[in-house]
N, C-alpha and C positions, 0 to 999 in steps of 0.2 A: 631523824637526827637524835643522837644521844646527848641529852642536855645535862647529864651528870657524868661526864667523861672523867676517866682517871688522868691525873697529872703524871706526865713522864718527862724525863730529862730532854731538854731542847724542843719540847712539843709546843705548838702554837695553839692558843685558845682565845675564844670569845667568852668573856666572863661577865655576867650580868645578874642583878638582883633588884628586888622591888620591896617597898615597904608593905607592912601589914595594913589591911583595911583602907587603902587609898590615902593614907596619911602623907603629909609632906615630908620629904627627906631633908629638905633644906628650907629654912625660914629667913636666911640672910646670906650675904656673900661671905660673912665670917664663918658660917657653918660650912660653906663650900671650901673655904681656905683650910679649915681644920680637917675636913674630910680628906683632902689631898695630902695634908701634912701627916696624918695618921697612915695613909697609904704608903707614903715614902718610908715611914718608920717600920711598918710591919711587912710590906710586900715588895717594895722595890729591891731590897737586897737579894730576893729570890727570883725576880723576873726581869726581863727586858720589856719595857713598856712602849707600845707603838702608837696608841691613840686612846682617847677616852671622851665620853660625853656625860655630863651630869644633868639629868632631867629633874622634873619636880618631884617625882616619887620613885625614880629608878635610875640606874646608871649602867654604862657599858664600858668595858675595857678590852682592848686587844693586847695580848701579852704573849711572851715566849718564856717558858721556864728555863732557868739556867741549867748548865750541866752539873753533874755530881761534884766535880772538883771546884767549880765556882761557888756552889752552895756550901761545900765544906769550908772553903776559905772564908765565906761570910759568917758562918756559925763560929768559926775559930776566933773571930774578932769580938764576939759577944762575951762578956764576963761570965765566968763559970756559974756564979750564983744567979744569973739572969737568964740562963738557958732553960728552955722547956724540956719536959721529959722526952718528947718526940725528937727534939734537937739532939739530945744526948744519945738517943737510940740511933739516929742517923749517923752521928759521928762514930759510934762503936761499929756499926755494920759496914760503913763505907771505908773506914780505916782498915778494917780486917780484910776487905776485898782488895784494896790498893796494895797491901803488903803481902798478899798471897795470890796464888793462881785462882782466877775466877771459876766458880762452879755454878752450874745452872740454878741450884737452889739458892745460892747467895745472891745472884743477880736478881732473882725473883723477889727475894727478901728486901733488897735495896729498893726495888721499884715500889713495893708496898709501903715501905717506910717513907720514901720521898713523897708519894701521893698523900699519905696521912699528914706529913709535915706541911705541905703546901695548903691542904684543906684547913689545917689547924691555924695557919697564919691568916688566912682569910677570915676565919671565925674570930680570931683575936682582934682583927681589924674592925669587924662589925661590932663586937662587944665594946671596944674602946670608944668608937664614935657614938654608939648608943648611950653609954654612960654619960658622956659629956652633953649630948643632945637632951637627954632626959633631965639632967640637972639644970641646964639652962632654960628649959621650957616647962619645968614642973610636971614632968611626965613620968609614967611608970611602965615597965614591961618591955617586951621585944619590939624593936623598931622594924627590923628586917624579917622577911620570910626566912624560916630556919634553913631550908635547903636552897642554897644559892646555885644558879645554873652556870654551867661551863660546857662549851662545845668545842671539841678539837677540830681544827681545820687544816687543809693543805695550803700552805702559803703560795705555792706555785699557781694555784687556781683562784684563791680567794683573798690574798693579802690586800691588794689594792681595793677590791670591792668591799671588803669589810671596813676598811678605813672610810671609804665613801659612805657606807651605811651609817657608821658611827657619827661622822662629822655632819651628815645631812639629817640626823635623827630629829632634830628640832623642826626642820622644814617638813619632814614626813608627818609629824604630829600637828602641824598647822600653827606652831608657836611663832615662826618667822616665815617670811616669803623667800628670803635669801639666807642660805645657811651661814654665810659670813657674818650675818648680823647677830648670831647667837654667840655670846662670849664665854659660855661655860663648856667649851670643848677644847680639844688640844690643837685644833686647826691653826690658830694664830701663834701658838707656841712653836709649832713646827715651821711655819714660814718665817718666823723670826729666829729660828734655830736656837730656841731656849731649851737647854737640855737638863734643866733641874729635875724634871720628872721623866720626860720622854727621852728615849735612847735614839737620838737623831741619826747616829751612824748606822743603826740597824734598819731604819726606815729607808735610807738611801742605798740599801742593797737592792731595793725594788723600784727605784726611780733613778734615772741617770743624773738628774739635777733638780733643784727646787722648782724650776719652771715646769718641768714635767709633772711634778706633784700637784702644782696649782692647776695646770691645764686639765689633768685628770679629774680633779674635784669640780672644776667649772664645766666639765663636759656633761652631756646627757647620756646616762647609762641606763635609762629606762627604768620603770618602776619594778621590772622583774628582779632588780637587785634587792629590793625590799622583800619581794615575795620569796626569793630563794634563801634569804638570811633571816627572815622574820621569825618572831618569837611567839609561841603559843601562850595565851593567858596573860599577855601584857596589856596594861591599860594605856590608852593613847596619850593621855596628858598627865 
């Protein structure tokens, strides 16, 4: 499994990262709230979000990168003075392609810039949360591992199983016996159809109705699910 996959338009990804040195990622519910607020600010404009779990020293997200036109629209809403260098580069390259006949070299250039843009947004997200966390807890230095992991996946094969993996992660690590008892995942947001972070409509492309989503999560999909999607080098708690 390539755990440093390139981001491509409309690609599906399992994104995860962990703290340095087994440190706590969250020391309060306020930390978790702020973490998700920063995620909304830096990453939701560029992704459709399917599920997440916030663990004591790591996190998981299932996301889909938006297409070029959708990302272009999002960047266009940002004030010129607040755009990053790679955002401006993406605007320049994408507008050039949209107004001219696509050439292979230009398509390749767009893919490279989009990948760098998405990586940079994740890095900005990590830095923003780290600065706040360090200030609140009188801490210095990097909080996260420098190279965050992201695995591309085929939604036809793994969408439902990755959601199961993410929502059952606390049970897997022995934190709860029943995955529903863990409140720091997106499971309850989805069954309550709270779309402030999760793109509910995208999820129900893969389930016919909410009851099918619930039944799938309550079902027994065997521990092979965890073996097939498991992550090298992650600490259990």
